[in-house]
ModelCIF file with pLDDT and N, C-alpha, C, O atoms, coordinates in Angstrom:
data_MODEL
#
_entry.id   MODEL 
#
_entity.id                         1 
_entity.type                       polymer 
_entity.pdbx_number_of_molecules   1 
#
_entity_poly.entity_id                      1 
_entity_poly.type                           'polypeptide(L)' 
_entity_poly.nstd_linkage                   no 
_entity_poly.nstd_monomer                   no 
_entity_poly.pdbx_seq_one_letter_code       MEYSRKTPMTNISESVLFLLRGAKKRRSLAVAKAKMIQGQLGVIPRLIAVK 
_entity_poly.pdbx_seq_one_letter_code_can   MEYSRKTPMTNISESVLFLLRGAKKRRSLAVAKAKMIQGQLGVIPRLIAVK 
_entity_poly.pdbx_strand_id                 A 
#
loop_
_entity_poly_seq.entity_id 
_entity_poly_seq.num 
_entity_poly_seq.mon_id 
_entity_poly_seq.hetero 
1 1  MET n 
1 2  GLU n 
1 3  TYR n 
1 4  SER n 
1 5  ARG n 
1 6  LYS n 
1 7  THR n 
1 8  PRO n 
1 9  MET n 
1 10 THR n 
1 11 ASN n 
1 12 ILE n 
1 13 SER n 
1 14 GLU n 
1 15 SER n 
1 16 VAL n 
1 17 LEU n 
1 18 PHE n 
1 19 LEU n 
1 20 LEU n 
1 21 ARG n 
1 22 GLY n 
1 23 ALA n 
1 24 LYS n 
1 25 LYS n 
1 26 ARG n 
1 27 ARG n 
1 28 SER n 
1 29 LEU n 
1 30 ALA n 
1 31 VAL n 
1 32 ALA n 
1 33 LYS n 
1 34 ALA n 
1 35 LYS n 
1 36 MET n 
1 37 ILE n 
1 38 GLN n 
1 39 GLY n 
1 40 GLN n 
1 41 LEU n 
1 42 GLY n 
1 43 VAL n 
1 44 ILE n 
1 45 PRO n 
1 46 ARG n 
1 47 LEU n 
1 48 ILE n 
1 49 ALA n 
1 50 VAL n 
1 51 LYS n 
#
_struct_asym.id          A 
_struct_asym.entity_id   1 
#
loop_
_ma_qa_metric.id 
_ma_qa_metric.mode 
_ma_qa_metric.name 
_ma_qa_metric.software_group_id 
_ma_qa_metric.type 
1 global pLDDT . pLDDT 
2 local  pLDDT . pLDDT 
#
_ma_qa_metric_global.metric_id      1 
_ma_qa_metric_global.metric_value   78.96 
_ma_qa_metric_global.model_id       1 
_ma_qa_metric_global.ordinal_id     1 
#
loop_
_ma_qa_metric_local.label_asym_id 
_ma_qa_metric_local.label_comp_id 
_ma_qa_metric_local.label_seq_id 
_ma_qa_metric_local.metric_id 
_ma_qa_metric_local.metric_value 
_ma_qa_metric_local.model_id 
_ma_qa_metric_local.ordinal_id 
A MET 1  2 45.00 1 1  
A GLU 2  2 52.00 1 2  
A TYR 3  2 53.00 1 3  
A SER 4  2 52.00 1 4  
A ARG 5  2 60.00 1 5  
A LYS 6  2 64.00 1 6  
A THR 7  2 65.00 1 7  
A PRO 8  2 63.00 1 8  
A MET 9  2 71.00 1 9  
A THR 10 2 73.00 1 10 
A ASN 11 2 79.00 1 11 
A ILE 12 2 79.00 1 12 
A SER 13 2 84.00 1 13 
A GLU 14 2 85.00 1 14 
A SER 15 2 87.00 1 15 
A VAL 16 2 87.00 1 16 
A LEU 17 2 87.00 1 17 
A PHE 18 2 90.00 1 18 
A LEU 19 2 90.00 1 19 
A LEU 20 2 91.00 1 20 
A ARG 21 2 92.00 1 21 
A GLY 22 2 93.00 1 22 
A ALA 23 2 93.00 1 23 
A LYS 24 2 93.00 1 24 
A LYS 25 2 93.00 1 25 
A ARG 26 2 94.00 1 26 
A ARG 27 2 92.00 1 27 
A SER 28 2 92.00 1 28 
A LEU 29 2 93.00 1 29 
A ALA 30 2 92.00 1 30 
A VAL 31 2 87.00 1 31 
A ALA 32 2 91.00 1 32 
A LYS 33 2 91.00 1 33 
A ALA 34 2 85.00 1 34 
A LYS 35 2 83.00 1 35 
A MET 36 2 88.00 1 36 
A ILE 37 2 87.00 1 37 
A GLN 38 2 81.00 1 38 
A GLY 39 2 82.00 1 39 
A GLN 40 2 87.00 1 40 
A LEU 41 2 85.00 1 41 
A GLY 42 2 82.00 1 42 
A VAL 43 2 77.00 1 43 
A ILE 44 2 72.00 1 44 
A PRO 45 2 60.00 1 45 
A ARG 46 2 66.00 1 46 
A LEU 47 2 63.00 1 47 
A ILE 48 2 71.00 1 48 
A ALA 49 2 69.00 1 49 
A VAL 50 2 71.00 1 50 
A LYS 51 2 65.00 1 51 
#
loop_
_atom_site.group_PDB 
_atom_site.id 
_atom_site.type_symbol 
_atom_site.label_atom_id 
_atom_site.label_alt_id 
_atom_site.label_comp_id 
_atom_site.label_asym_id 
_atom_site.label_entity_id 
_atom_site.label_seq_id 
_atom_site.pdbx_PDB_ins_code 
_atom_site.Cartn_x 
_atom_site.Cartn_y 
_atom_site.Cartn_z 
_atom_site.occupancy 
_atom_site.B_iso_or_equiv 
_atom_site.pdbx_formal_charge 
_atom_site.auth_seq_id 
_atom_site.auth_comp_id 
_atom_site.auth_asym_id 
_atom_site.auth_atom_id 
_atom_site.pdbx_PDB_model_num 
ATOM 1   N N  . MET A 1 1  ? 140.137 124.960 23.549  1.00 45.00 ? 1  MET A N  1 
ATOM 2   C CA . MET A 1 1  ? 139.671 124.061 22.640  1.00 45.00 ? 1  MET A CA 1 
ATOM 3   C C  . MET A 1 1  ? 140.335 123.420 21.196  1.00 45.00 ? 1  MET A C  1 
ATOM 4   O O  . MET A 1 1  ? 140.155 122.255 20.841  1.00 45.00 ? 1  MET A O  1 
ATOM 5   N N  . GLU A 1 2  ? 141.118 124.401 20.463  1.00 52.00 ? 2  GLU A N  1 
ATOM 6   C CA . GLU A 1 2  ? 141.901 123.911 19.598  1.00 52.00 ? 2  GLU A CA 1 
ATOM 7   C C  . GLU A 1 2  ? 142.729 122.755 19.671  1.00 52.00 ? 2  GLU A C  1 
ATOM 8   O O  . GLU A 1 2  ? 142.769 122.033 18.674  1.00 52.00 ? 2  GLU A O  1 
ATOM 9   N N  . TYR A 1 3  ? 143.414 122.445 20.706  1.00 53.00 ? 3  TYR A N  1 
ATOM 10  C CA . TYR A 1 3  ? 144.082 121.407 21.041  1.00 53.00 ? 3  TYR A CA 1 
ATOM 11  C C  . TYR A 1 3  ? 143.613 120.617 20.889  1.00 53.00 ? 3  TYR A C  1 
ATOM 12  O O  . TYR A 1 3  ? 144.280 119.708 20.395  1.00 53.00 ? 3  TYR A O  1 
ATOM 13  N N  . SER A 1 4  ? 142.152 120.340 21.179  1.00 52.00 ? 4  SER A N  1 
ATOM 14  C CA . SER A 1 4  ? 141.363 119.154 21.307  1.00 52.00 ? 4  SER A CA 1 
ATOM 15  C C  . SER A 1 4  ? 141.419 118.466 20.034  1.00 52.00 ? 4  SER A C  1 
ATOM 16  O O  . SER A 1 4  ? 141.725 117.286 19.859  1.00 52.00 ? 4  SER A O  1 
ATOM 17  N N  . ARG A 1 5  ? 141.085 119.339 19.150  1.00 60.00 ? 5  ARG A N  1 
ATOM 18  C CA . ARG A 1 5  ? 140.793 118.735 17.737  1.00 60.00 ? 5  ARG A CA 1 
ATOM 19  C C  . ARG A 1 5  ? 141.813 117.716 16.867  1.00 60.00 ? 5  ARG A C  1 
ATOM 20  O O  . ARG A 1 5  ? 141.654 116.771 16.093  1.00 60.00 ? 5  ARG A O  1 
ATOM 21  N N  . LYS A 1 6  ? 143.029 118.498 17.476  1.00 64.00 ? 6  LYS A N  1 
ATOM 22  C CA . LYS A 1 6  ? 144.725 117.901 16.645  1.00 64.00 ? 6  LYS A CA 1 
ATOM 23  C C  . LYS A 1 6  ? 144.934 116.408 17.466  1.00 64.00 ? 6  LYS A C  1 
ATOM 24  O O  . LYS A 1 6  ? 145.669 115.590 16.912  1.00 64.00 ? 6  LYS A O  1 
ATOM 25  N N  . THR A 1 7  ? 144.394 116.090 18.586  1.00 65.00 ? 7  THR A N  1 
ATOM 26  C CA . THR A 1 7  ? 144.764 114.917 19.143  1.00 65.00 ? 7  THR A CA 1 
ATOM 27  C C  . THR A 1 7  ? 144.417 113.585 18.920  1.00 65.00 ? 7  THR A C  1 
ATOM 28  O O  . THR A 1 7  ? 143.374 113.256 19.485  1.00 65.00 ? 7  THR A O  1 
ATOM 29  N N  . PRO A 1 8  ? 145.084 112.549 18.141  1.00 63.00 ? 8  PRO A N  1 
ATOM 30  C CA . PRO A 1 8  ? 144.611 111.490 17.364  1.00 63.00 ? 8  PRO A CA 1 
ATOM 31  C C  . PRO A 1 8  ? 143.880 110.951 18.044  1.00 63.00 ? 8  PRO A C  1 
ATOM 32  O O  . PRO A 1 8  ? 144.075 111.120 19.247  1.00 63.00 ? 8  PRO A O  1 
ATOM 33  N N  . MET A 1 9  ? 142.643 110.008 17.610  1.00 71.00 ? 9  MET A N  1 
ATOM 34  C CA . MET A 1 9  ? 141.814 109.015 18.138  1.00 71.00 ? 9  MET A CA 1 
ATOM 35  C C  . MET A 1 9  ? 142.267 107.876 18.597  1.00 71.00 ? 9  MET A C  1 
ATOM 36  O O  . MET A 1 9  ? 141.619 107.324 19.486  1.00 71.00 ? 9  MET A O  1 
ATOM 37  N N  . THR A 1 10 ? 143.410 107.300 18.125  1.00 73.00 ? 10 THR A N  1 
ATOM 38  C CA . THR A 1 10 ? 144.025 106.530 18.747  1.00 73.00 ? 10 THR A CA 1 
ATOM 39  C C  . THR A 1 10 ? 145.184 106.643 19.044  1.00 73.00 ? 10 THR A C  1 
ATOM 40  O O  . THR A 1 10 ? 145.669 107.736 18.749  1.00 73.00 ? 10 THR A O  1 
ATOM 41  N N  . ASN A 1 11 ? 146.154 105.592 19.752  1.00 79.00 ? 11 ASN A N  1 
ATOM 42  C CA . ASN A 1 11 ? 147.570 105.771 19.862  1.00 79.00 ? 11 ASN A CA 1 
ATOM 43  C C  . ASN A 1 11 ? 148.351 105.215 18.812  1.00 79.00 ? 11 ASN A C  1 
ATOM 44  O O  . ASN A 1 11 ? 149.581 105.260 18.814  1.00 79.00 ? 11 ASN A O  1 
ATOM 45  N N  . ILE A 1 12 ? 147.426 104.507 17.596  1.00 79.00 ? 12 ILE A N  1 
ATOM 46  C CA . ILE A 1 12 ? 148.373 104.028 16.591  1.00 79.00 ? 12 ILE A CA 1 
ATOM 47  C C  . ILE A 1 12 ? 148.833 105.164 15.396  1.00 79.00 ? 12 ILE A C  1 
ATOM 48  O O  . ILE A 1 12 ? 148.119 106.124 15.108  1.00 79.00 ? 12 ILE A O  1 
ATOM 49  N N  . SER A 1 13 ? 149.807 104.957 14.920  1.00 84.00 ? 13 SER A N  1 
ATOM 50  C CA . SER A 1 13 ? 150.133 105.969 13.855  1.00 84.00 ? 13 SER A CA 1 
ATOM 51  C C  . SER A 1 13 ? 149.353 105.815 12.868  1.00 84.00 ? 13 SER A C  1 
ATOM 52  O O  . SER A 1 13 ? 148.584 104.858 12.783  1.00 84.00 ? 13 SER A O  1 
ATOM 53  N N  . GLU A 1 14 ? 149.445 106.665 12.067  1.00 85.00 ? 14 GLU A N  1 
ATOM 54  C CA . GLU A 1 14 ? 148.720 106.868 10.382  1.00 85.00 ? 14 GLU A CA 1 
ATOM 55  C C  . GLU A 1 14 ? 149.771 106.016 9.561   1.00 85.00 ? 14 GLU A C  1 
ATOM 56  O O  . GLU A 1 14 ? 149.224 105.493 8.590   1.00 85.00 ? 14 GLU A O  1 
ATOM 57  N N  . SER A 1 15 ? 150.873 105.777 9.646   1.00 87.00 ? 15 SER A N  1 
ATOM 58  C CA . SER A 1 15 ? 151.539 104.885 9.037   1.00 87.00 ? 15 SER A CA 1 
ATOM 59  C C  . SER A 1 15 ? 151.379 103.299 9.276   1.00 87.00 ? 15 SER A C  1 
ATOM 60  O O  . SER A 1 15 ? 151.231 102.379 8.472   1.00 87.00 ? 15 SER A O  1 
ATOM 61  N N  . VAL A 1 16 ? 151.444 103.318 10.384  1.00 87.00 ? 16 VAL A N  1 
ATOM 62  C CA . VAL A 1 16 ? 151.027 101.389 10.987  1.00 87.00 ? 16 VAL A CA 1 
ATOM 63  C C  . VAL A 1 16 ? 149.582 101.311 10.402  1.00 87.00 ? 16 VAL A C  1 
ATOM 64  O O  . VAL A 1 16 ? 149.399 100.233 9.836   1.00 87.00 ? 16 VAL A O  1 
ATOM 65  N N  . LEU A 1 17 ? 148.479 102.164 10.375  1.00 87.00 ? 17 LEU A N  1 
ATOM 66  C CA . LEU A 1 17 ? 147.173 101.946 10.258  1.00 87.00 ? 17 LEU A CA 1 
ATOM 67  C C  . LEU A 1 17 ? 147.232 101.884 8.485   1.00 87.00 ? 17 LEU A C  1 
ATOM 68  O O  . LEU A 1 17 ? 146.410 101.191 7.885   1.00 87.00 ? 17 LEU A O  1 
ATOM 69  N N  . PHE A 1 18 ? 148.021 102.480 7.930   1.00 90.00 ? 18 PHE A N  1 
ATOM 70  C CA . PHE A 1 18 ? 148.228 102.366 6.448   1.00 90.00 ? 18 PHE A CA 1 
ATOM 71  C C  . PHE A 1 18 ? 148.977 100.790 6.408   1.00 90.00 ? 18 PHE A C  1 
ATOM 72  O O  . PHE A 1 18 ? 148.540 99.951  5.621   1.00 90.00 ? 18 PHE A O  1 
ATOM 73  N N  . LEU A 1 19 ? 149.683 100.596 6.967   1.00 90.00 ? 19 LEU A N  1 
ATOM 74  C CA . LEU A 1 19 ? 150.100 98.975  6.897   1.00 90.00 ? 19 LEU A CA 1 
ATOM 75  C C  . LEU A 1 19 ? 149.077 98.100  7.196   1.00 90.00 ? 19 LEU A C  1 
ATOM 76  O O  . LEU A 1 19 ? 148.956 97.108  6.478   1.00 90.00 ? 19 LEU A O  1 
ATOM 77  N N  . LEU A 1 20 ? 148.177 98.306  8.288   1.00 91.00 ? 20 LEU A N  1 
ATOM 78  C CA . LEU A 1 20 ? 147.693 97.305  8.643   1.00 91.00 ? 20 LEU A CA 1 
ATOM 79  C C  . LEU A 1 20 ? 146.199 97.244  7.680   1.00 91.00 ? 20 LEU A C  1 
ATOM 80  O O  . LEU A 1 20 ? 145.542 96.204  7.724   1.00 91.00 ? 20 LEU A O  1 
ATOM 81  N N  . ARG A 1 21 ? 145.835 98.132  7.029   1.00 92.00 ? 21 ARG A N  1 
ATOM 82  C CA . ARG A 1 21 ? 144.890 98.104  6.194   1.00 92.00 ? 21 ARG A CA 1 
ATOM 83  C C  . ARG A 1 21 ? 145.435 97.465  4.857   1.00 92.00 ? 21 ARG A C  1 
ATOM 84  O O  . ARG A 1 21 ? 144.511 97.289  4.064   1.00 92.00 ? 21 ARG A O  1 
ATOM 85  N N  . GLY A 1 22 ? 146.598 97.090  4.402   1.00 93.00 ? 22 GLY A N  1 
ATOM 86  C CA . GLY A 1 22 ? 147.298 97.145  3.408   1.00 93.00 ? 22 GLY A CA 1 
ATOM 87  C C  . GLY A 1 22 ? 147.127 95.501  3.449   1.00 93.00 ? 22 GLY A C  1 
ATOM 88  O O  . GLY A 1 22 ? 146.555 94.843  2.580   1.00 93.00 ? 22 GLY A O  1 
ATOM 89  N N  . ALA A 1 23 ? 147.729 94.993  4.615   1.00 93.00 ? 23 ALA A N  1 
ATOM 90  C CA . ALA A 1 23 ? 147.766 93.756  4.967   1.00 93.00 ? 23 ALA A CA 1 
ATOM 91  C C  . ALA A 1 23 ? 146.115 92.958  5.092   1.00 93.00 ? 23 ALA A C  1 
ATOM 92  O O  . ALA A 1 23 ? 145.800 91.865  4.623   1.00 93.00 ? 23 ALA A O  1 
ATOM 93  N N  . LYS A 1 24 ? 145.369 93.787  5.771   1.00 93.00 ? 24 LYS A N  1 
ATOM 94  C CA . LYS A 1 24 ? 143.942 93.434  5.803   1.00 93.00 ? 24 LYS A CA 1 
ATOM 95  C C  . LYS A 1 24 ? 143.091 93.015  4.312   1.00 93.00 ? 24 LYS A C  1 
ATOM 96  O O  . LYS A 1 24 ? 142.095 92.295  4.247   1.00 93.00 ? 24 LYS A O  1 
ATOM 97  N N  . LYS A 1 25 ? 143.746 93.639  3.252   1.00 93.00 ? 25 LYS A N  1 
ATOM 98  C CA . LYS A 1 25 ? 143.227 93.926  1.698   1.00 93.00 ? 25 LYS A CA 1 
ATOM 99  C C  . LYS A 1 25 ? 144.006 92.864  0.970   1.00 93.00 ? 25 LYS A C  1 
ATOM 100 O O  . LYS A 1 25 ? 143.408 92.191  0.130   1.00 93.00 ? 25 LYS A O  1 
ATOM 101 N N  . ARG A 1 26 ? 145.342 92.637  1.222   1.00 94.00 ? 26 ARG A N  1 
ATOM 102 C CA . ARG A 1 26 ? 145.812 91.469  0.781   1.00 94.00 ? 26 ARG A CA 1 
ATOM 103 C C  . ARG A 1 26 ? 145.237 90.083  1.166   1.00 94.00 ? 26 ARG A C  1 
ATOM 104 O O  . ARG A 1 26 ? 144.879 89.133  0.470   1.00 94.00 ? 26 ARG A O  1 
ATOM 105 N N  . ARG A 1 27 ? 145.268 90.294  2.577   1.00 92.00 ? 27 ARG A N  1 
ATOM 106 C CA . ARG A 1 27 ? 144.282 88.582  3.323   1.00 92.00 ? 27 ARG A CA 1 
ATOM 107 C C  . ARG A 1 27 ? 143.091 88.299  2.284   1.00 92.00 ? 27 ARG A C  1 
ATOM 108 O O  . ARG A 1 27 ? 143.006 87.233  1.673   1.00 92.00 ? 27 ARG A O  1 
ATOM 109 N N  . SER A 1 28 ? 142.463 89.027  2.187   1.00 92.00 ? 28 SER A N  1 
ATOM 110 C CA . SER A 1 28 ? 141.153 89.067  1.872   1.00 92.00 ? 28 SER A CA 1 
ATOM 111 C C  . SER A 1 28 ? 141.274 88.611  0.238   1.00 92.00 ? 28 SER A C  1 
ATOM 112 O O  . SER A 1 28 ? 140.523 87.716  -0.150  1.00 92.00 ? 28 SER A O  1 
ATOM 113 N N  . LEU A 1 29 ? 142.238 89.243  -0.726  1.00 93.00 ? 29 LEU A N  1 
ATOM 114 C CA . LEU A 1 29 ? 142.205 88.719  -1.728  1.00 93.00 ? 29 LEU A CA 1 
ATOM 115 C C  . LEU A 1 29 ? 142.913 87.178  -1.754  1.00 93.00 ? 29 LEU A C  1 
ATOM 116 O O  . LEU A 1 29 ? 142.672 86.391  -2.669  1.00 93.00 ? 29 LEU A O  1 
ATOM 117 N N  . ALA A 1 30 ? 143.491 86.971  -1.033  1.00 92.00 ? 30 ALA A N  1 
ATOM 118 C CA . ALA A 1 30 ? 144.339 85.649  -0.578  1.00 92.00 ? 30 ALA A CA 1 
ATOM 119 C C  . ALA A 1 30 ? 143.236 84.791  -0.312  1.00 92.00 ? 30 ALA A C  1 
ATOM 120 O O  . ALA A 1 30 ? 143.208 83.669  -0.818  1.00 92.00 ? 30 ALA A O  1 
ATOM 121 N N  . VAL A 1 31 ? 142.472 85.133  0.308   1.00 87.00 ? 31 VAL A N  1 
ATOM 122 C CA . VAL A 1 31 ? 141.506 84.387  0.617   1.00 87.00 ? 31 VAL A CA 1 
ATOM 123 C C  . VAL A 1 31 ? 140.612 84.118  -0.493  1.00 87.00 ? 31 VAL A C  1 
ATOM 124 O O  . VAL A 1 31 ? 140.242 82.962  -0.701  1.00 87.00 ? 31 VAL A O  1 
ATOM 125 N N  . ALA A 1 32 ? 140.186 85.197  -1.310  1.00 91.00 ? 32 ALA A N  1 
ATOM 126 C CA . ALA A 1 32 ? 139.010 85.017  -2.394  1.00 91.00 ? 32 ALA A CA 1 
ATOM 127 C C  . ALA A 1 32 ? 139.452 84.303  -3.778  1.00 91.00 ? 32 ALA A C  1 
ATOM 128 O O  . ALA A 1 32 ? 138.706 83.827  -4.634  1.00 91.00 ? 32 ALA A O  1 
ATOM 129 N N  . LYS A 1 33 ? 141.185 84.368  -3.764  1.00 91.00 ? 33 LYS A N  1 
ATOM 130 C CA . LYS A 1 33 ? 141.643 83.621  -4.715  1.00 91.00 ? 33 LYS A CA 1 
ATOM 131 C C  . LYS A 1 33 ? 141.803 82.317  -4.628  1.00 91.00 ? 33 LYS A C  1 
ATOM 132 O O  . LYS A 1 33 ? 141.766 81.757  -5.724  1.00 91.00 ? 33 LYS A O  1 
ATOM 133 N N  . ALA A 1 34 ? 141.974 81.608  -3.683  1.00 85.00 ? 34 ALA A N  1 
ATOM 134 C CA . ALA A 1 34 ? 141.980 80.574  -2.999  1.00 85.00 ? 34 ALA A CA 1 
ATOM 135 C C  . ALA A 1 34 ? 140.850 79.591  -3.250  1.00 85.00 ? 34 ALA A C  1 
ATOM 136 O O  . ALA A 1 34 ? 140.974 78.489  -3.784  1.00 85.00 ? 34 ALA A O  1 
ATOM 137 N N  . LYS A 1 35 ? 139.491 80.255  -2.694  1.00 83.00 ? 35 LYS A N  1 
ATOM 138 C CA . LYS A 1 35 ? 138.064 80.381  -2.851  1.00 83.00 ? 35 LYS A CA 1 
ATOM 139 C C  . LYS A 1 35 ? 138.177 79.722  -4.391  1.00 83.00 ? 35 LYS A C  1 
ATOM 140 O O  . LYS A 1 35 ? 137.972 78.530  -4.622  1.00 83.00 ? 35 LYS A O  1 
ATOM 141 N N  . MET A 1 36 ? 138.451 80.472  -5.147  1.00 88.00 ? 36 MET A N  1 
ATOM 142 C CA . MET A 1 36 ? 138.364 80.429  -7.081  1.00 88.00 ? 36 MET A CA 1 
ATOM 143 C C  . MET A 1 36 ? 139.218 79.467  -7.237  1.00 88.00 ? 36 MET A C  1 
ATOM 144 O O  . MET A 1 36 ? 139.069 78.872  -8.305  1.00 88.00 ? 36 MET A O  1 
ATOM 145 N N  . ILE A 1 37 ? 140.213 79.019  -6.453  1.00 87.00 ? 37 ILE A N  1 
ATOM 146 C CA . ILE A 1 37 ? 141.144 77.888  -7.436  1.00 87.00 ? 37 ILE A CA 1 
ATOM 147 C C  . ILE A 1 37 ? 140.475 76.622  -7.011  1.00 87.00 ? 37 ILE A C  1 
ATOM 148 O O  . ILE A 1 37 ? 140.376 75.598  -7.686  1.00 87.00 ? 37 ILE A O  1 
ATOM 149 N N  . GLN A 1 38 ? 139.901 76.886  -5.459  1.00 81.00 ? 38 GLN A N  1 
ATOM 150 C CA . GLN A 1 38 ? 139.317 75.771  -5.284  1.00 81.00 ? 38 GLN A CA 1 
ATOM 151 C C  . GLN A 1 38 ? 137.679 75.766  -6.239  1.00 81.00 ? 38 GLN A C  1 
ATOM 152 O O  . GLN A 1 38 ? 137.216 74.741  -6.739  1.00 81.00 ? 38 GLN A O  1 
ATOM 153 N N  . GLY A 1 39 ? 137.375 76.393  -6.273  1.00 82.00 ? 39 GLY A N  1 
ATOM 154 C CA . GLY A 1 39 ? 136.359 75.862  -7.004  1.00 82.00 ? 39 GLY A CA 1 
ATOM 155 C C  . GLY A 1 39 ? 136.402 75.490  -8.290  1.00 82.00 ? 39 GLY A C  1 
ATOM 156 O O  . GLY A 1 39 ? 135.558 74.712  -8.736  1.00 82.00 ? 39 GLY A O  1 
ATOM 157 N N  . GLN A 1 40 ? 137.338 75.971  -9.010  1.00 87.00 ? 40 GLN A N  1 
ATOM 158 C CA . GLN A 1 40 ? 137.417 75.414  -10.284 1.00 87.00 ? 40 GLN A CA 1 
ATOM 159 C C  . GLN A 1 40 ? 138.145 73.897  -10.009 1.00 87.00 ? 40 GLN A C  1 
ATOM 160 O O  . GLN A 1 40 ? 137.823 72.984  -10.770 1.00 87.00 ? 40 GLN A O  1 
ATOM 161 N N  . LEU A 1 41 ? 138.992 73.665  -9.071  1.00 85.00 ? 41 LEU A N  1 
ATOM 162 C CA . LEU A 1 41 ? 139.036 72.325  -9.368  1.00 85.00 ? 41 LEU A CA 1 
ATOM 163 C C  . LEU A 1 41 ? 138.156 71.260  -8.675  1.00 85.00 ? 41 LEU A C  1 
ATOM 164 O O  . LEU A 1 41 ? 138.491 70.076  -8.631  1.00 85.00 ? 41 LEU A O  1 
ATOM 165 N N  . GLY A 1 42 ? 136.825 71.816  -8.048  1.00 82.00 ? 42 GLY A N  1 
ATOM 166 C CA . GLY A 1 42 ? 135.645 71.127  -7.193  1.00 82.00 ? 42 GLY A CA 1 
ATOM 167 C C  . GLY A 1 42 ? 136.076 70.746  -6.394  1.00 82.00 ? 42 GLY A C  1 
ATOM 168 O O  . GLY A 1 42 ? 135.745 69.563  -6.314  1.00 82.00 ? 42 GLY A O  1 
ATOM 169 N N  . VAL A 1 43 ? 136.892 71.106  -5.394  1.00 77.00 ? 43 VAL A N  1 
ATOM 170 C CA . VAL A 1 43 ? 137.041 70.850  -3.919  1.00 77.00 ? 43 VAL A CA 1 
ATOM 171 C C  . VAL A 1 43 ? 136.388 72.076  -3.140  1.00 77.00 ? 43 VAL A C  1 
ATOM 172 O O  . VAL A 1 43 ? 136.610 73.286  -3.075  1.00 77.00 ? 43 VAL A O  1 
ATOM 173 N N  . ILE A 1 44 ? 135.128 70.846  -2.366  1.00 72.00 ? 44 ILE A N  1 
ATOM 174 C CA . ILE A 1 44 ? 134.469 72.180  -1.231  1.00 72.00 ? 44 ILE A CA 1 
ATOM 175 C C  . ILE A 1 44 ? 135.457 72.940  -0.608  1.00 72.00 ? 44 ILE A C  1 
ATOM 176 O O  . ILE A 1 44 ? 136.419 72.352  -0.112  1.00 72.00 ? 44 ILE A O  1 
ATOM 177 N N  . PRO A 1 45 ? 135.352 74.469  -0.541  1.00 60.00 ? 45 PRO A N  1 
ATOM 178 C CA . PRO A 1 45 ? 136.262 75.196  0.293   1.00 60.00 ? 45 PRO A CA 1 
ATOM 179 C C  . PRO A 1 45 ? 135.814 74.950  1.619   1.00 60.00 ? 45 PRO A C  1 
ATOM 180 O O  . PRO A 1 45 ? 134.647 75.099  1.984   1.00 60.00 ? 45 PRO A O  1 
ATOM 181 N N  . ARG A 1 46 ? 136.632 74.620  2.242   1.00 66.00 ? 46 ARG A N  1 
ATOM 182 C CA . ARG A 1 46 ? 136.933 75.019  3.761   1.00 66.00 ? 46 ARG A CA 1 
ATOM 183 C C  . ARG A 1 46 ? 137.959 75.559  4.400   1.00 66.00 ? 46 ARG A C  1 
ATOM 184 O O  . ARG A 1 46 ? 138.664 75.036  5.263   1.00 66.00 ? 46 ARG A O  1 
ATOM 185 N N  . LEU A 1 47 ? 138.027 76.751  3.894   1.00 63.00 ? 47 LEU A N  1 
ATOM 186 C CA . LEU A 1 47 ? 139.232 77.696  4.368   1.00 63.00 ? 47 LEU A CA 1 
ATOM 187 C C  . LEU A 1 47 ? 139.463 77.855  6.301   1.00 63.00 ? 47 LEU A C  1 
ATOM 188 O O  . LEU A 1 47 ? 138.412 77.839  6.943   1.00 63.00 ? 47 LEU A O  1 
ATOM 189 N N  . ILE A 1 48 ? 140.307 77.945  6.810   1.00 71.00 ? 48 ILE A N  1 
ATOM 190 C CA . ILE A 1 48 ? 140.075 78.246  7.822   1.00 71.00 ? 48 ILE A CA 1 
ATOM 191 C C  . ILE A 1 48 ? 141.682 79.311  8.214   1.00 71.00 ? 48 ILE A C  1 
ATOM 192 O O  . ILE A 1 48 ? 142.902 79.168  8.138   1.00 71.00 ? 48 ILE A O  1 
ATOM 193 N N  . ALA A 1 49 ? 140.666 80.389  8.657   1.00 69.00 ? 49 ALA A N  1 
ATOM 194 C CA . ALA A 1 49 ? 142.127 81.998  8.877   1.00 69.00 ? 49 ALA A CA 1 
ATOM 195 C C  . ALA A 1 49 ? 142.494 81.645  10.209  1.00 69.00 ? 49 ALA A C  1 
ATOM 196 O O  . ALA A 1 49 ? 141.876 81.521  11.266  1.00 69.00 ? 49 ALA A O  1 
ATOM 197 N N  . VAL A 1 50 ? 144.080 81.477  9.731   1.00 71.00 ? 50 VAL A N  1 
ATOM 198 C CA . VAL A 1 50 ? 144.889 81.678  11.482  1.00 71.00 ? 50 VAL A CA 1 
ATOM 199 C C  . VAL A 1 50 ? 145.127 82.919  11.259  1.00 71.00 ? 50 VAL A C  1 
ATOM 200 O O  . VAL A 1 50 ? 145.633 83.411  10.250  1.00 71.00 ? 50 VAL A O  1 
ATOM 201 N N  . LYS A 1 51 ? 144.570 83.709  12.707  1.00 65.00 ? 51 LYS A N  1 
ATOM 202 C CA . LYS A 1 51 ? 145.402 84.945  12.621  1.00 65.00 ? 51 LYS A CA 1 
ATOM 203 C C  . LYS A 1 51 ? 146.054 85.244  13.885  1.00 65.00 ? 51 LYS A C  1 
ATOM 204 O O  . LYS A 1 51 ? 146.779 86.234  13.986  1.00 65.00 ? 51 LYS A O  1 
#
């Protein structure tokens, strides 16, 4: 049973998960910044995210 605790929960390595979390954070910050700029310019925000 000792071995079962060490098996990973996903088949994605920790380094890849770290990069994906960073990309998600940067994407959300970019969307927030774009909404803020549009709000300052008086533009109605209609952002569409392309994934």
